DORONU-64568 format. One record per residue (C-alpha): residue in one letter; chain; x, y, z. Coordinates in pm, 1 decimal, decimal comma, m for minus. Example, Ala and Ser with C-alpha at 12.3 -4.5 7.8 and 13.67 -1.06 7.14 Angstrom:
aa;ch;xx;yy;zz
A;A;1230,0;m450,0;780,0
S;A;1367,0;m106,0;714,0
This chain:
aa;ch;xx;yy;zz
M;A;0,0;0,0;0,0
I;A;120,9;350,9;m84,6
Y;A;15,4;660,4;109,6
E;A;40,2;1036,5;93,8
V;A;180,7;1194,9;411,3
Y;A;137,7;1551,7;534,0
A;A;283,9;1758,1;816,7
I;A;43,1;2018,1;953,8
R;A;195,5;2297,7;1160,0
Y;A;m39,7;2426,3;1426,0
G;A;183,8;2589,4;1689,5
H;A;513,0;2768,2;1751,8
H;A;745,3;2850,0;2040,2
D;A;1038,9;3092,0;2027,5
R;A;1320,5;2973,6;2252,7
P;A;1700,5;2979,4;2273,8
S;A;1896,9;2684,7;2141,8
S;A;2030,0;2623,7;2493,5
D;A;1679,9;2503,6;2585,5
N;A;1687,8;2235,1;2318,7
F;A;1989,4;2028,2;2423,0
I;A;2106,2;1860,2;2740,3
G;A;2417,8;2054,1;2836,9
G;A;2295,8;2366,9;2660,5
D;A;2436,2;2500,6;2335,7
A;A;2756,8;2696,0;2289,5
H;A;2602,3;2914,7;2018,5
D;A;2292,4;3000,1;2224,9
V;A;2099,9;3141,6;1929,4
L;A;1726,4;3162,9;1868,0
Q;A;1608,7;2812,2;1780,2
P;A;1228,7;2792,6;1783,0
L;A;1019,7;2478,3;1786,0
D;A;723,2;2423,0;1559,1
Y;A;435,9;2196,3;1658,9
F;A;290,1;1948,0;1412,3
V;A;32,1;1680,5;1366,0
W;A;57,5;1445,1;1069,6
A;A;m198,2;1307,7;825,5
I;A;m167,0;983,8;628,5
I;A;m401,1;954,9;330,9
G;A;m458,4;635,3;138,2
P;A;m637,3;300,4;160,7
G;A;m846,9;278,9;476,6
G;A;m757,8;635,6;570,2
P;A;m719,8;904,0;657,6
F;A;m503,0;820,5;957,4
I;A;m392,7;1097,9;1192,4
V;A;m75,5;1096,4;1400,1
D;A;m123,6;1299,0;1721,3
T;A;m385,0;1562,2;1800,9
G;A;m180,7;1859,9;1925,3
F;A;m287,3;2110,4;2192,5
D;A;m579,7;2354,0;2205,7
A;A;m587,4;2726,9;2276,8
A;A;m631,4;2689,5;2653,8
T;A;m334,6;2455,8;2688,1
G;A;m124,9;2673,0;2457,6
K;A;m193,0;2973,4;2678,7
K;A;m116,9;2778,2;2994,3
R;A;208,0;2642,1;2847,6
Q;A;304,3;2972,4;2680,5
R;A;300,6;2821,0;2333,4
E;A;154,4;3003,8;2035,8
L;A;m141,4;2836,8;1867,0
L;A;m114,1;2939,3;1501,4
N;A;m410,2;2748,5;1360,6
P;A;m639,7;2502,3;1536,4
V;A;m561,8;2144,8;1437,2
A;A;m910,7;2098,3;1293,4
E;A;m849,9;2383,9;1046,8
G;A;m527,1;2227,2;926,6
L;A;m702,9;1898,5;865,1
K;A;m986,9;2067,5;679,4
A;A;m730,8;2249,8;461,2
I;A;m648,6;1911,5;305,4
D;A;m1012,6;1799,9;299,2
I;A;m1010,4;1587,1;613,6
R;A;m1312,1;1615,5;840,1
P;A;m1220,6;1525,5;1198,9
D;A;m1554,1;1352,3;1255,1
Q;A;m1475,1;1113,5;968,7
I;A;m1136,0;1001,8;1102,1
S;A;m1138,3;635,9;1202,6
N;A;m785,5;595,0;1342,1
V;A;m558,2;821,8;1545,3
I;A;m203,7;710,1;1621,3
V;A;m75,2;875,4;1939,2
S;A;303,8;893,1;1949,4
H;A;295,1;966,9;2323,8
L;A;78,1;1153,3;2571,8
H;A;267,2;1480,7;2621,9
F;A;46,0;1790,1;2613,1
D;A;144,7;1889,5;2258,9
H;A;64,3;1548,6;2112,2
A;A;m244,7;1427,5;2296,2
G;A;m466,1;1731,8;2350,4
N;A;m786,0;1813,6;2162,0
H;A;m906,4;1478,1;2291,2
D;A;m1260,6;1530,3;2160,2
L;A;m1140,0;1624,1;1810,0
C;A;m1212,5;1286,0;1649,2
P;A;m1531,2;1150,7;1806,4
Q;A;m1549,8;838,9;1586,9
A;A;m1182,6;741,2;1599,2
R;A;m1002,4;447,4;1748,8
Y;A;m677,4;551,5;1920,4
H;A;m352,5;357,0;1889,9
L;A;m108,4;383,6;2179,6
Q;A;181,1;187,5;2322,3
A;A;62,0;2,0;2632,2
L;A;377,9;115,3;2810,1
E;A;279,5;481,4;2768,6
M;A;m54,4;430,4;2942,3
E;A;120,5;242,6;3220,9
H;A;365,8;530,1;3248,2
V;A;108,3;808,9;3280,3
T;A;m115,7;625,8;3527,8
G;A;154,9;481,9;3751,4
R;A;411,5;578,7;4009,1
C;A;620,9;794,0;3774,1
M;A;349,8;1060,7;3785,1
C;A;421,2;1107,5;4157,0
Y;A;730,0;1308,2;4057,9
P;A;690,9;1664,9;3923,4
Y;A;982,2;1634,0;3680,1
L;A;838,6;1322,1;3517,3
R;A;483,1;1453,1;3492,9
K;A;559,3;1810,8;3386,7
S;A;492,5;1751,7;3015,9
F;A;158,6;1577,7;3069,6
E;A;m182,8;1736,7;3119,7
V;A;m409,9;1545,9;3355,2
D;A;m714,7;1617,7;3136,7
D;A;m543,6;1455,9;2838,2
V;A;m458,6;1147,4;3042,6
V;A;m810,6;1124,1;3183,6
G;A;m948,1;1172,4;2833,3
M;A;m750,6;870,8;2714,6
V;A;m863,9;663,1;3012,7
R;A;m1224,3;745,1;2920,4
K;A;m1157,5;622,8;2566,7
V;A;m1019,8;298,1;2708,7
F;A;m1342,2;244,0;2902,4
A;A;m1542,6;332,0;2590,9
G;A;m1361,8;58,7;2396,6
R;A;m1189,0;304,3;2163,8
V;A;m819,8;233,0;2235,5
T;A;m597,6;m33,5;2082,5
F;A;m277,0;m93,5;2273,8
H;A;43,9;m195,2;2101,3
S;A;362,2;m346,1;2240,9
G;A;682,3;m278,9;2051,5
V;A;633,3;m314,0;1675,0
D;A;285,4;m350,0;1527,3
E;A;93,7;m293,6;1205,0
I;A;m186,8;m38,4;1207,4
A;A;m280,1;m105,6;845,3
P;A;m92,4;m250,1;546,6
G;A;203,6;m15,9;494,3
I;A;169,3;164,6;829,6
T;A;360,3;37,1;1132,1
V;A;439,0;171,7;1478,7
H;A;768,7;112,9;1657,7
H;A;835,5;163,9;2027,1
I;A;1128,2;399,8;2088,8
G;A;1095,5;522,6;2448,6
G;A;1353,5;767,7;2574,7
H;A;1172,8;1099,9;2558,4
S;A;865,4;940,5;2714,2
R;A;853,3;582,1;2832,0
G;A;602,9;469,8;2569,4
L;A;701,8;695,5;2278,4
Q;A;648,3;538,3;1936,3
C;A;740,0;645,3;1584,5
V;A;541,1;569,2;1269,8
R;A;671,2;418,4;944,8
V;A;462,9;479,1;631,5
E;A;507,1;334,2;283,8
T;A;506,7;611,0;21,7
R;A;599,1;650,9;m342,8
R;A;951,7;757,2;m240,5
G;A;994,5;466,3;m1,8
P;A;916,6;437,2;368,7
V;A;888,3;770,4;549,2
V;A;954,0;762,6;923,3
L;A;759,8;1011,5;1133,0
A;A;997,1;1037,8;1426,4
S;A;773,7;1254,9;1642,8
D;A;980,2;1328,0;1954,7
A;A;1226,8;1046,8;1894,5
S;A;1414,9;1337,0;1731,1
H;A;1279,5;1686,2;1792,7
L;A;1520,5;1855,0;1551,2
Y;A;1737,6;1737,3;1263,8
E;A;2037,0;1826,7;1481,0
H;A;1942,1;1578,9;1751,7
L;A;1962,1;1286,1;1512,5
E;A;2251,7;1416,9;1304,5
Q;A;2473,2;1513,5;1599,3
G;A;2366,5;1256,8;1858,3
R;A;2244,2;1525,9;2097,3
V;A;1949,1;1491,9;2334,9
F;A;1647,7;1709,1;2412,7
P;A;1627,2;1801,5;2784,6
T;A;1282,3;1650,1;2846,9
T;A;1392,3;1289,2;2869,1
Y;A;1286,6;980,9;3060,7
N;A;1587,4;768,6;2955,5
I;A;1888,3;908,7;2771,5
A;A;2015,8;568,3;2659,2
E;A;1683,0;491,2;2492,8
V;A;1695,7;825,0;2308,9
L;A;2038,0;745,5;2163,3
I;A;1947,6;387,7;2075,4
G;A;1627,9;527,0;1923,9
Y;A;1834,5;725,3;1673,4
E;A;1977,4;394,0;1551,6
T;A;1626,1;251,8;1522,4
L;A;1508,9;548,3;1313,7
R;A;1801,2;500,3;1075,0
K;A;1728,3;128,7;1037,9
L;A;1363,2;196,0;959,2
A;A;1439,5;455,0;689,7
H;A;1607,1;414,9;352,2
S;A;1811,9;728,1;420,7
P;A;1825,6;1023,6;663,6
R;A;1611,6;1214,8;409,6
H;A;1329,1;973,6;486,8
I;A;1320,8;1066,8;858,5
V;A;1098,3;1358,0;961,2
P;A;1171,4;1512,3;1304,4
G;A;888,8;1616,6;1531,4
H;A;945,2;1987,6;1592,6
D;A;1191,0;2128,6;1339,8
P;A;1083,7;2442,9;1145,7
K;A;1317,3;2323,5;869,3
V;A;1053,8;2064,8;774,4
L;A;849,9;2351,3;626,0
E;A;1152,2;2469,1;428,2
R;A;1253,3;2129,3;293,5
Y;A;915,1;2002,1;177,6
P;A;667,1;2157,3;m65,9
A;A;330,0;2296,3;36,5
A;A;42,5;2052,2;2,3
R;A;m117,9;2297,2;m238,8
S;A;m112,5;2664,7;m323,4
G;A;m207,7;2880,0;m26,3
L;A;m84,0;2632,4;236,0
E;A;278,7;2745,9;237,1
N;A;436,6;2745,7;583,5
W;A;134,2;2554,3;715,2
V;A;81,6;2214,2;548,5
V;A;360,7;2036,5;359,3
R;A;377,5;1706,0;176,8
L;A;624,6;1444,8;304,1
D;A;581,6;1168,4;48,7
V;A;780,7;1364,6;m208,2
D;A;1156,9;1414,1;m205,0
P;A;1277,0;1701,2;14,7
K;A;1504,6;1972,7;m108,0
P;A;1875,9;1909,1;m44,7
S;A;1965,8;2007,3;312,4
């Protein structure tokens, strides 16, 4: 099966580069993060990867909401109420909010992530700081409504779409591998926030297990045909390297199943 893949930017956060690496950054320049959700269009789809945060959470977390996630989906003709499957990379606030966005969807999550956010680790402020209790409770409600499929390690969501446990940044973090016309594209999500993390072996400060982050970089490389097939989770350069989905969507929605510009 061959799919189209889109990155939809919905948020932004200006920050110094020292905030993006364990040990800081000697250059200490402005290095903003962009916030994305991803859409996979093809047989049995559309599939959505992550649901982002809403305006209230953005204000609370001091992140800029550029366009509500629902508007980004509608820009490529996806109605949230028609989405049947949502893949959740992990349950941090910027990936698992808007929990009523897709009322008909089944959610796909690593079992280890649910164990993580409902267990003893959440007793510690450092480990729970990136989670919103309402997002966690929202996912628990979906479990009780029979709308969550749990995965352990590697699993197939649909022919040509697989999830792979990475861990590291969050205990149950998973990436997504999608078959496209240019070969398999790996949506790293927060397995690599920026191109620099993967390319230079550096680590984002919000981390559950540093060793898993570094080993995760090896996993991403094994899953992809080349580094150009790996898409990081928060890098503004994604919008520079890939073409707009269509005219008028520049700097908002880009297409990932086509070759990127040379880096």
